C-alpha positions, -999 to +999 in steps of 0.1 A: -358-425-135-377-444-108-371-479-101-390-503-121-416-521-102-419-559-098-454-566-102-464-593-080-494-599-056-497-618-024-496-655-031-533-662-029-540-634-056-514-644-080-530-657-112-527-695-118-518-698-155-525-731-174-535-737-214-568-751-205-596-733-222-633-730-205-654-759-218-682-732-218-664-710-241-638-733-257-629-709-285-618-681-264-585-680-247-579-696-215-602-681-184-588-648-167-562-638-192-583-610-209-590-597-175-552-600-164-542-580-197-568-554-188-548-549-156-512-548-170-495-563-203-472-581-181-475-597-146-466-627-124-484-658-127-479-692-110-475-723-131-477-760-123-447-764-106-452-735-083-425-713-099-439-676-108-427-666-145-437-634-160-469-637-182-468-615-211-504-609-225-505-577-242-503-580-281-475-552-284-457-566-254-454-599-270-442-584-300-415-568-280-404-596-259-402-624-286-380-601-303-356-592-277-321-608-277-319-605-238-344-634-237-337-671-246-352-704-257-326-725-243-348-749-223-315-765-205-312-733-183-324-734-147-355-717-143-369-723-177-409-723-175-419-759-187-454-763-198-456-794-176-438-821-157-434-844-188-416-818-207-395-807-176-385-844-173-376-847-211-356-813-217-323-826-204-324-851-233-339-827-261-309-824-287-304-785-301-333-776-325-349-749-341-370-744-310-346-743-283-315-726-302-305-690-301-284-668-320-261-683-346-271-719-338-307-711-347-297-692-378-276-721-389-306-747-383-334-723-397-313-719-430-312-755-439-350-759-434-360-727-449-353-732-487-383-756-493-407-732-475-402-699-494-436-681-502-430-687-540-426-724-537-454-726-514-477-704-539-465-731-567-483-758-547-517-740-549-529-760-579-521-792-561-536-785-530-567-776-548-568-809-566-562-829-534-589-809-517-616-816-544-604-852-547-610-857-509-643-839-510-655-860-539-648-890-517-666-877-487-695-869-507-698-902-524-695-920-490-720-926-460-730-897-438-725-883-412-689-883-415-659-873-392-645-844-411-611-847-393-610-882-409-623-874-441-605-840-449-586-822-420-558-848-414-555-862-451-549-829-468-519-814-450-506-849-447-505-855-485-490-820-487-463-825-463-457-861-475-453-847-511-432-820-501-408-841-478-409-872-500-425-895-473-445-922-489-483-913-479-494-948-478-472-948-443-495-919-429-511-942-402-476-950-389-461-916-388-495-900-375-495-923-347-460-918-335-460-883-340-493-880-319-475-902-291-441-882-293-459-849-283-486-857-260-477-846-224-496-873-207-472-900-221-442-908-201-408-900-211-402-935-221-433-937-242-423-904-260-387-916-266-401-950-281-424-930-304-394-907-313-370-939-318-397-955-341-402-924-362-367-916-366-357-949-377-383-949-403-373-912-414-334-924-412-341-953-436-357-930-462-329-906-460-304-934-466-324-946-495-323-909-511-284-907-509-284-932-535-316-924-553-323-888-550-356-871-561-371-835-560-380-832-523-366-821-491-355-854-476-333-855-509-320-822-501-310-835-466-295-865-479-274-846-502-261-826-474-254-858-454-234-873-483-214-840-484-207-841-450-226-806-440-249-828-419-250-858-399-277-886-405-290-880-368-294-841-375-313-846-408-332-871-391-344-848-365-351-820-390-371-843-410-390-852-380-397-818-370-411-809-404-432-839-406-451-834-374-453-798-376-464-800-413-497-817-406-509-812-370-518-774-367-533-773-403-555-803-396-564-789-366-573-756-382-595-769-409-616-789-381-619-763-355-623-735-379-653-754-395-668-760-363-665-723-355-680-712-388-711-735-385-717-716-351-716-686-371-735-690-404-735-651-414-697-652-415-695-687-430-720-673-457-690-649-468-669-677-480-696-699-498-695-677-529-657-673-533-643-684-568-606-678-559-589-693-530-569-662-528-599-642-517-602-664-488-569-647-474-586-623-451-609-646-436-580-671-428-561-644-409-591-637-389-598-676-381-562-678-371-565-648-350-596-663-332-585-697-328-548-695-324-546-733-316-508-737-308-509-748-273-484-741-242-476-705-252-440-694-260-418-701-233-384-682-226-359-673-200-341-641-193-304-639-201-298-607-180-315-581-160-336-556-177-367-534-173-396-543-196-432-526-196-427-511-164-414-543-143-379-554-136-372-587-150-339-608-135-316-630-151-329-665-147-367-653-147-391-675-166-412-660-194-446-672-206-461-659-237-495-670-241-504-663-278-541-664-276-541-636-252-522-611-275-546-621-304-575-612-279-560-580-271-586-551-273-560-526-282-548-545-310-580-562-324-613-542-312-640-564-301-618-594-301-645-618-292-664-609-323-654-633-354-653-609-381-641-622-414-637-587-431-611-576-402-577-568-408-560-594-388-526-599-404-509-588-374-520-618-353-495-639-335-511-674-344-477-684-359-457-669-330-433-639-335-396-632-339-370-654-351-391-685-340-420-679-361-434-710-378-414-721-405-444-735-425-470-708-420-472-698-457-478-736-465-507-737-435-522-703-452-527-716-485-541-750-475-567-731-452-576-707-481-583-734-505-600-755-482-620-727-465-631-715-501-639-749-514-658-771-489-686-747-481-694-738-517-693-774-526-710-784-498-734-756-490-758-774-465-728-786-445-739-790-408-730-804-375-746-840-369-743-837-333-753-811-308-725-786-303-724-794-265-715-830-277-681-820-292-651-834-275-622-806-272-586-817-269-569-816-235-543-790-225-519-818-234-523-819-270-499-802-293-528-778-308-560-771-293-589-785-313-619-812-314-611-847-317-637-853-341-663-834-361-694-854-372-709-834-402-739-840-426-755-822-452 
């Protein structure tokens, strides 16, 4: 067999990868990714620190690499392709979590977090999600207009749901949303992030300690029981709770806001949702919107454990690997005419929630929240429209946890 290539180019020709999207075409993947994928599904790219990890842009190649046991999520290894300087600085201080663990460690941690998020348990929440959605829309319609949809609906709904699921008092949402944002923004110093994590961790640890003595039917009570039985330490239970709380509201809120902005730009597609009576009928549309927008920033980051050949290139042990999920979701081999928003498309094979063992734990909850919102909002507010020019929308910078808009002023 011929020796595998090391697909590189002269320094001045190496693609410079960053997560920032083009302001002129903000719904599309970062500029250049599609052209790069047209040449090959795997190639070298330069990132912020001057290193040149492998960039995996093809849909099939992304599935293969994210399922490959020869690559690791261990962000303590030299050569790991951090998204930015702030994360590189903080990485030595990160504990072992569901995000950076491999093998048996990952299985152990994930098993402790999986039970509350089974498909059946999430489906049982659909009536409550519908009730909260209708209540928030009632309040929005009764108030002044225009209104920021992010403030009126997008953020409150997933926050209410994750609070109910975890057993966190919703009246504390301003506190935990503020500190969750500070803890995940890369434009903050390590000290600022640590302070936010400490504040949020102290708050959750206090709730868990209370639930040891006064358990309820919620996730924090499950963790509290494990602490009481010695299966978890209080710091471990606190960290698991923090991950669920942050991840449980941020990306769903972003998808509600950004998806609405996109649909208002595509009125023919929005019309497909306006007459739906059953929220389950919105499922295909939700998958296409997830594919099209792919809001998770930074891509999936990995590092090679050993030498191996992959897609015609030779990957060496210690090589960094970056998997930009939007590129795979706009791969024309997997999704013909990917730039076309088509709510009738079968987009179920998208990578918006990642792929492999590190797929998003709360994806079923997110799906149901989006199905309910997208099948309800435009039916109940059929004249919904932007209250500002499309060009006035301010999109989040690349340091955000999820790509989106800061505000979406709407009226009707």
